[in-house]
C-alpha positions as CSV (number, residue, x, y, z in Angstrom):
1,M,-0.1,-0.1,-0.1
2,D,2.8,2.1,1.0
3,V,6.4,3.3,0.3
4,S,9.1,5.6,2.1
5,K,11.0,7.3,-0.7
6,G,14.7,8.5,-0.6
7,T,16.7,9.3,2.8
8,N,15.8,12.7,4.3
9,Q,15.1,13.3,7.7
10,N,11.3,12.0,7.8
11,Q,12.1,8.9,6.9
12,V,11.4,6.1,10.1
13,E,12.7,2.9,9.7
14,G,11.0,0.1,10.7
15,T,11.3,-2.9,12.9
16,G,10.9,-6.4,12.5
17,E,9.5,-9.0,9.8
18,N,8.0,-8.0,6.2
19,V,4.6,-6.9,6.6
20,L,4.0,-6.2,3.6
21,A,5.0,-9.3,2.0
22,K,1.9,-10.7,4.9
23,H,-0.5,-8.1,3.7
24,V,0.0,-9.2,-0.1
25,A,0.3,-13.5,1.3
26,F,-3.5,-13.4,1.4
27,F,-3.8,-13.8,-1.9
28,D,-1.5,-16.1,-2.9
29,R,-4.5,-18.8,-2.4
30,N,-2.0,-21.9,-3.2
31,H,1.1,-20.8,-1.0
32,D,3.4,-21.2,-3.6
33,G,4.9,-17.5,-3.3
34,I,3.6,-16.2,-6.3
35,V,-0.4,-14.3,-7.0
36,Y,-1.6,-14.8,-10.0
37,P,-4.5,-12.5,-11.0
38,W,-7.2,-15.3,-10.9
39,E,-5.7,-15.6,-6.7
40,T,-5.9,-12.0,-6.6
41,F,-9.6,-12.2,-7.9
42,K,-10.3,-14.9,-5.7
43,G,-8.9,-13.1,-2.8
44,F,-11.2,-10.0,-3.6
45,R,-14.4,-12.2,-3.7
46,A,-13.2,-14.3,-0.3
47,I,-13.5,-10.5,1.3
48,G,-16.5,-9.8,0.0
49,S,-16.2,-7.9,-3.0
50,G,-18.3,-7.9,-6.4
51,L,-17.5,-9.8,-9.5
52,L,-16.4,-6.7,-11.2
53,L,-14.7,-4.8,-8.5
54,S,-12.7,-8.2,-8.2
55,T,-12.4,-8.7,-12.2
56,V,-10.6,-4.7,-12.4
57,A,-8.8,-5.0,-8.9
58,A,-7.0,-8.6,-10.3
59,F,-6.3,-7.2,-13.5
60,V,-5.1,-3.8,-12.3
61,I,-2.8,-4.7,-9.7
62,N,-1.3,-7.6,-11.0
63,M,-0.8,-5.9,-14.4
64,G,1.2,-2.7,-11.8
65,L,3.0,-5.2,-9.9
66,S,3.9,-7.9,-11.5
67,H,7.2,-6.7,-13.5
68,K,8.1,-4.4,-10.2
69,T,8.6,-7.8,-8.4
70,R,10.4,-10.0,-11.0
71,P,14.2,-7.7,-11.9
72,G,15.6,-8.9,-14.4
73,K,13.3,-11.4,-15.4
74,F,11.2,-11.6,-18.9
75,P,8.0,-9.6,-18.4
76,S,5.3,-12.9,-18.5
77,L,1.8,-12.4,-19.9
78,L,0.4,-14.2,-16.8
79,F,1.8,-11.5,-14.6
80,P,2.8,-12.8,-11.6
81,I,3.5,-11.3,-8.4
82,E,6.4,-12.6,-6.4
83,I,5.5,-12.2,-3.0
84,K,9.6,-11.8,-1.7
85,N,9.9,-9.1,-3.8
86,I,7.1,-7.3,-3.3
87,A,8.5,-4.2,-1.8
88,K,10.3,-3.4,-4.8
89,A,7.1,-2.9,-5.9
90,K,5.7,0.3,-3.2
91,H,4.3,3.2,-4.4
92,G,4.5,6.9,-4.0
93,S,2.2,9.0,-2.1
94,D,1.7,6.9,0.7
95,S,1.5,7.2,4.6
96,G,5.0,5.4,5.0
97,V,3.6,3.0,7.3
98,Y,5.5,0.4,5.6
99,D,9.6,1.5,4.9
100,T,11.8,0.8,2.3
101,E,11.8,-3.2,3.3
102,G,8.2,-3.4,3.5
103,R,8.5,-3.4,7.9
104,F,5.5,-2.0,9.9
105,V,6.6,1.9,11.1
106,Q,4.7,2.5,13.9
107,P,5.2,6.3,14.5
108,K,3.8,6.3,11.1
109,F,0.9,4.5,11.5
110,E,0.3,6.4,14.8
111,A,0.6,9.8,12.6
112,I,-2.9,8.8,10.9
113,F,-4.9,9.2,13.5
114,S,-3.1,12.0,15.5
115,K,-3.2,14.0,12.1
116,Y,-6.4,13.3,10.3
117,A,-8.7,11.3,13.1
118,R,-10.7,14.1,14.6
119,S,-14.3,12.8,15.1
120,N,-12.9,10.0,16.7
121,A,-9.7,9.6,18.2
122,N,-9.7,5.7,16.9
123,A,-11.3,5.5,13.3
124,L,-11.1,7.5,10.1
125,T,-14.4,8.8,8.4
126,A,-14.7,9.3,4.3
127,K,-13.8,12.8,4.7
128,E,-10.9,12.5,6.9
129,L,-9.7,9.6,4.9
130,D,-9.7,11.9,1.5
131,E,-8.0,14.6,3.3
132,M,-5.3,12.2,4.8
133,L,-4.8,10.8,0.6
134,K,-4.9,14.7,-0.4
135,A,-2.1,15.3,2.1
136,N,0.2,12.6,0.8
137,R,-0.2,13.1,-2.3
138,E,3.7,13.8,-4.1
139,P,4.7,16.6,-6.7
140,K,4.3,15.1,-10.1
141,D,3.1,11.1,-8.9
142,L,0.4,10.4,-10.7
143,A,0.7,6.5,-10.6
144,G,1.3,7.0,-6.6
145,R,-1.8,9.2,-6.2
146,F,-3.6,6.7,-8.6
147,A,-3.0,3.7,-6.7
148,A,-3.3,5.2,-3.3
149,F,-6.9,6.2,-3.8
150,I,-7.7,3.0,-5.4
151,E,-6.3,1.3,-2.1
152,W,-8.2,3.1,0.4
153,K,-11.0,3.3,-1.3
154,I,-11.7,-0.1,-1.9
155,F,-10.8,-1.0,1.8
156,F,-13.0,1.8,2.9
157,S,-15.6,0.1,1.1
158,L,-14.8,-3.2,2.0
159,C,-14.0,-2.9,5.6
160,K,-15.7,0.1,7.4
161,D,-18.2,-0.6,9.9
162,K,-21.7,-0.1,10.2
163,N,-21.3,3.4,11.3
164,G,-19.2,4.5,8.5
165,L,-15.9,4.4,10.2
166,L,-12.3,2.7,9.5
167,Q,-11.7,1.7,12.7
168,R,-8.0,2.3,14.1
169,D,-7.5,-1.9,14.5
170,T,-9.2,-2.9,11.0
171,I,-6.6,-0.8,9.3
172,R,-4.0,-2.4,11.3
173,G,-5.3,-5.4,10.2
174,V,-5.2,-4.1,6.7
175,Y,-1.6,-3.2,6.8
176,D,-0.5,-7.1,8.1
177,G,-3.3,-9.0,6.3
178,S,-4.8,-10.0,9.1
179,I,-8.1,-8.4,8.3
180,F,-8.4,-10.3,5.3
181,E,-8.3,-13.7,7.4
182,M,-11.1,-12.8,9.5
183,M,-13.2,-11.2,7.3
184,E,-12.8,-14.8,4.7
185,N,-13.5,-16.8,8.0
186,E,-16.8,-14.8,9.4
187,R,-18.1,-14.9,5.8
188,L,-17.1,-18.3,5.4
189,S,-19.1,-18.9,9.1
190,A,-22.1,-16.9,7.9
191,K,-22.9,-19.0,4.8
192,K,-22.6,-22.2,6.7
193,S,-24.9,-20.9,9.3
194,K,-27.6,-19.8,6.3
195,Q,-26.8,-23.1,4.7
196,G,-27.5,-25.4,7.8
197,G,-31.0,-22.9,8.8
198,D,-32.2,-24.0,5.6
199,R,-31.5,-27.5,5.9
200,E,-34.0,-26.6,9.2
201,G,-36.1,-25.4,7.5
202,K,-36.6,-28.3,5.0
């Protein structure tokens, strides 16, 4: 989702594991370290995205990231994303919550809420999200701005609560991918419950 570009006084390094890789790994449906467009599609469907959005997301994400994660290799028409190299595919105009190695930067995460969460200290409204995206724009970085806009809008649509808020814990879960597994499990549980109810009603 994010990138810290260059070395400057505002750059902060994260600690620990490559959280960005964990974020992407959810979409690696067969766990082979590579994400193909059809796996991206299945991943989006698993968390509740519609057919059209899942199709567009699979096309845009894999087309945009594949060649960046396969340095030195000939482009593939299957547009695979190699998870081990995902840090090479980070874009600009971001929040800096991922550092250049894909690690989680806690101070940058905290800054999201200290700067933009005005109506609720631990959540973002749609308007506050727009303010953050605008503030993160880098000059002449149309690709980064577009990527950030699309990513956050998709996640807001899928992950907001019943009050239209994107909660702090949810955003944290988006960064490390844990929210995706939770959403998939909730949908599977709801589906099983409905099937059980349908059988009992017959």
